[in-house]
PLY file of the C-alpha trace (Angstrom):
ply
format ascii 1.0
element vertex 263
property float x
property float y
property float z
element edge 262
property int vertex1
property int vertex2
end_header
121.04 -46.49 -40.28
121.30 -48.07 -44.09
119.07 -50.13 -46.03
120.73 -53.45 -47.29
120.04 -54.72 -50.63
119.56 -58.47 -50.72
121.89 -60.71 -52.75
119.71 -63.71 -52.95
116.20 -64.43 -51.89
114.89 -68.16 -51.24
111.84 -69.62 -49.62
113.53 -69.70 -46.18
116.45 -67.28 -46.52
117.55 -63.55 -47.41
121.12 -63.21 -48.11
122.91 -59.87 -47.67
126.25 -58.52 -47.67
127.31 -56.62 -44.37
130.65 -54.83 -44.61
132.44 -53.07 -41.86
131.68 -55.50 -39.04
133.88 -55.14 -35.66
136.36 -58.02 -35.28
135.54 -58.24 -31.60
133.28 -61.25 -32.15
136.09 -63.13 -33.73
138.63 -62.66 -30.88
136.10 -62.74 -27.82
136.18 -66.54 -27.27
140.14 -66.37 -27.30
140.14 -63.46 -25.04
137.71 -65.13 -22.56
139.83 -68.31 -22.36
142.75 -66.23 -21.04
141.23 -63.69 -18.94
138.50 -66.06 -17.47
136.14 -63.17 -17.71
132.21 -63.62 -17.96
129.48 -60.91 -17.31
126.77 -62.11 -14.66
123.40 -62.73 -15.90
119.93 -62.70 -14.12
119.68 -66.24 -12.50
117.47 -68.11 -9.91
117.93 -70.45 -7.19
115.26 -73.08 -7.02
114.69 -75.54 -4.15
112.79 -78.73 -4.19
112.35 -81.14 -1.08
112.09 -84.86 -2.16
109.28 -86.78 -0.48
110.23 -89.43 2.21
108.98 -92.26 0.05
111.79 -91.58 -2.33
114.51 -92.60 0.23
116.76 -90.30 2.16
115.44 -86.72 2.68
117.26 -84.56 0.03
117.04 -80.98 -0.68
117.66 -80.38 -4.37
119.29 -76.86 -5.33
119.04 -75.92 -8.97
120.77 -72.99 -10.61
119.12 -71.70 -13.50
118.88 -68.82 -15.77
116.31 -66.29 -14.58
113.81 -66.73 -17.56
113.37 -70.33 -17.16
109.79 -71.09 -16.27
109.17 -72.50 -12.87
106.20 -74.47 -13.97
108.45 -76.33 -16.71
110.95 -77.06 -13.91
108.29 -78.13 -11.46
106.94 -80.81 -13.72
110.32 -82.38 -14.16
110.83 -82.81 -10.50
108.91 -86.25 -10.15
106.87 -85.22 -6.93
109.49 -83.12 -5.06
107.90 -80.19 -3.34
108.91 -76.60 -4.55
109.83 -74.56 -1.50
108.90 -71.13 -2.38
111.57 -68.52 -1.42
113.11 -65.34 -2.97
115.36 -66.90 -5.73
116.80 -64.10 -7.74
120.51 -63.74 -7.89
123.25 -62.91 -10.37
125.54 -65.74 -11.76
128.10 -65.94 -14.29
128.01 -68.56 -17.03
130.96 -70.96 -17.02
131.93 -69.88 -13.45
131.93 -72.47 -10.66
129.93 -72.27 -7.57
129.42 -74.12 -4.25
126.60 -74.52 -1.77
127.07 -74.34 1.92
124.42 -75.02 4.63
124.11 -73.91 8.38
123.92 -75.80 10.67
126.86 -77.58 9.41
127.19 -81.35 9.21
124.97 -82.20 6.17
126.53 -83.85 3.28
126.40 -81.67 0.07
127.34 -82.89 -3.42
129.08 -81.92 -5.62
131.49 -79.72 -3.71
131.72 -77.35 -6.79
129.79 -77.13 -10.11
129.89 -74.97 -13.09
126.77 -72.71 -13.90
125.60 -73.26 -17.49
122.72 -71.65 -19.60
120.56 -74.62 -19.19
117.15 -74.16 -20.83
115.86 -77.80 -20.60
114.23 -79.86 -21.45
115.71 -81.72 -18.44
116.28 -79.69 -15.29
118.54 -81.86 -13.09
119.57 -80.66 -9.59
122.79 -78.76 -9.45
123.55 -79.80 -5.88
122.08 -82.01 -3.47
121.83 -81.55 0.24
121.22 -84.67 2.27
119.27 -83.98 5.52
119.85 -86.88 7.83
117.79 -84.94 10.45
115.16 -82.40 9.56
115.68 -79.02 11.29
113.02 -76.40 11.21
114.96 -74.04 9.59
118.44 -74.05 7.50
120.50 -71.20 5.98
121.71 -71.75 2.27
124.54 -69.93 0.93
125.83 -69.97 -2.80
129.46 -69.17 -2.93
131.81 -68.40 -5.97
135.34 -69.85 -6.26
136.69 -67.07 -4.26
134.12 -67.81 -1.41
132.15 -64.69 -2.17
128.51 -65.12 -1.43
126.12 -64.37 -4.27
122.92 -65.67 -2.51
122.09 -66.41 0.94
118.56 -67.20 2.40
117.04 -68.61 5.44
114.90 -71.63 4.45
111.97 -72.79 6.54
111.52 -76.71 6.25
108.81 -76.87 8.85
105.75 -78.68 7.94
107.41 -80.07 4.76
108.43 -83.49 6.02
105.23 -85.20 5.62
102.39 -86.14 8.07
103.70 -87.13 11.56
103.41 -91.03 11.87
102.90 -90.74 15.48
99.57 -88.97 15.29
96.60 -91.21 15.43
93.96 -88.21 14.90
94.10 -86.64 11.39
92.56 -83.59 12.86
95.78 -83.01 14.91
97.60 -82.78 11.77
98.11 -79.02 10.97
99.80 -79.37 7.71
98.13 -77.41 4.91
95.76 -79.70 3.01
97.79 -79.33 -0.30
100.98 -80.47 1.45
98.94 -83.45 2.84
97.99 -84.41 -0.81
101.65 -83.90 -1.80
102.82 -86.47 0.77
100.55 -89.06 -0.41
100.84 -88.19 -4.18
102.93 -91.37 -4.82
100.63 -93.95 -2.99
97.61 -92.12 -4.72
99.36 -92.43 -8.31
100.12 -96.28 -7.48
96.80 -97.23 -6.16
93.98 -95.16 -7.51
92.01 -97.16 -10.18
90.84 -95.82 -13.58
87.10 -95.93 -12.82
87.64 -93.88 -9.63
89.77 -91.29 -11.55
87.19 -90.64 -14.05
84.47 -90.18 -11.17
86.92 -87.78 -9.61
87.33 -85.80 -13.01
83.37 -85.51 -13.26
82.94 -84.42 -9.52
85.96 -81.86 -10.12
84.46 -80.42 -13.31
81.06 -80.22 -11.68
82.40 -78.10 -8.60
84.28 -75.89 -10.95
87.74 -76.89 -9.84
88.91 -78.18 -13.31
88.02 -76.52 -16.49
86.75 -78.57 -19.60
90.08 -78.32 -21.06
91.91 -79.84 -18.24
89.46 -82.43 -17.85
89.60 -83.37 -21.51
93.33 -83.32 -21.32
93.43 -85.59 -18.28
91.20 -88.18 -19.81
93.35 -88.70 -22.76
96.32 -89.83 -20.46
97.22 -93.42 -19.21
95.91 -94.25 -15.61
99.19 -93.29 -13.89
99.71 -90.04 -15.87
95.89 -89.23 -15.46
96.27 -89.61 -11.53
99.49 -87.42 -11.59
97.78 -84.81 -13.78
94.72 -84.71 -11.21
96.74 -84.50 -8.12
99.13 -81.84 -9.56
96.56 -79.77 -11.03
94.34 -79.70 -7.96
97.20 -78.93 -5.67
98.36 -76.01 -7.63
94.98 -74.41 -7.25
95.20 -74.22 -3.36
93.35 -75.19 -0.28
89.93 -75.01 -1.56
90.45 -77.02 -4.65
92.47 -79.60 -2.46
89.58 -79.84 -0.13
87.03 -80.63 -3.05
89.39 -83.52 -4.18
89.48 -85.21 -0.78
85.88 -84.93 -0.27
85.27 -86.43 -3.61
87.74 -89.17 -2.86
85.91 -90.00 0.43
82.77 -90.29 -1.56
83.96 -92.54 -4.40
86.64 -94.60 -2.78
86.30 -94.27 1.19
88.76 -97.43 1.50
91.50 -95.77 -0.34
90.80 -92.41 1.43
91.05 -94.16 4.81
94.39 -95.73 3.76
95.81 -92.51 2.48
94.79 -90.98 6.01
92.69 -88.40 3.94
89.57 -88.63 6.15
0 1
1 2
2 3
3 4
4 5
5 6
6 7
7 8
8 9
9 10
10 11
11 12
12 13
13 14
14 15
15 16
16 17
17 18
18 19
19 20
20 21
21 22
22 23
23 24
24 25
25 26
26 27
27 28
28 29
29 30
30 31
31 32
32 33
33 34
34 35
35 36
36 37
37 38
38 39
39 40
40 41
41 42
42 43
43 44
44 45
45 46
46 47
47 48
48 49
49 50
50 51
51 52
52 53
53 54
54 55
55 56
56 57
57 58
58 59
59 60
60 61
61 62
62 63
63 64
64 65
65 66
66 67
67 68
68 69
69 70
70 71
71 72
72 73
73 74
74 75
75 76
76 77
77 78
78 79
79 80
80 81
81 82
82 83
83 84
84 85
85 86
86 87
87 88
88 89
89 90
90 91
91 92
92 93
93 94
94 95
95 96
96 97
97 98
98 99
99 100
100 101
101 102
102 103
103 104
104 105
105 106
106 107
107 108
108 109
109 110
110 111
111 112
112 113
113 114
114 115
115 116
116 117
117 118
118 119
119 120
120 121
121 122
122 123
123 124
124 125
125 126
126 127
127 128
128 129
129 130
130 131
131 132
132 133
133 134
134 135
135 136
136 137
137 138
138 139
139 140
140 141
141 142
142 143
143 144
144 145
145 146
146 147
147 148
148 149
149 150
150 151
151 152
152 153
153 154
154 155
155 156
156 157
157 158
158 159
159 160
160 161
161 162
162 163
163 164
164 165
165 166
166 167
167 168
168 169
169 170
170 171
171 172
172 173
173 174
174 175
175 176
176 177
177 178
178 179
179 180
180 181
181 182
182 183
183 184
184 185
185 186
186 187
187 188
188 189
189 190
190 191
191 192
192 193
193 194
194 195
195 196
196 197
197 198
198 199
199 200
200 201
201 202
202 203
203 204
204 205
205 206
206 207
207 208
208 209
209 210
210 211
211 212
212 213
213 214
214 215
215 216
216 217
217 218
218 219
219 220
220 221
221 222
222 223
223 224
224 225
225 226
226 227
227 228
228 229
229 230
230 231
231 232
232 233
233 234
234 235
235 236
236 237
237 238
238 239
239 240
240 241
241 242
242 243
243 244
244 245
245 246
246 247
247 248
248 249
249 250
250 251
251 252
252 253
253 254
254 255
255 256
256 257
257 258
258 259
259 260
260 261
261 262
């Protein structure tokens, strides 16, 4: 260990002279281009299922570095439902990977994609799996260019395709309440009025579902963003919080509650 004497000090920088550095850094990029070598890093595979009202049912597959925060990614997915599953894997930056699905027959695009150190601010799907029919379970695999599996999981899609339109009695719908809110999220955002949102915020604050900070933050937003904030904040807090929101909506806007089948 040695103490370096500064050559120059400014308001923002300290300039020092460092002799005897290794030449490895200068030639590393040159070597990598020829040997195509990259050390694997901790990574994660995140799955998001788009809601039916966004068109064809699509399962988005995102390959991201392991230290990217899930909350940040989830906020960018525009209502897509995060499917919780063990996501940890090891991937090499600048190496190409592909997604495979069992049972076969589903369209997947692109066929091959390069993994990069993407830290936002946008988090676009790396792959899209088009689910023409919705199986209860699928097996997803990530393979490298040599077809070696680097990640494989059985994924349950049961109960994630929205309320069954053939049911006449909502009591027969066994989906978790927060999932029901997810499937009506777009309609709620489009149709709920600003006065109703303000009453919902008051009710949620009184019942302890929202904190003062969350309530004040929501009130500063425009109507549509306020509706998204209310819906997403409550859903993330689980079944009990979702139950309070549903009960409050029945009270302040029973017509919208019936039309959304939240009765």
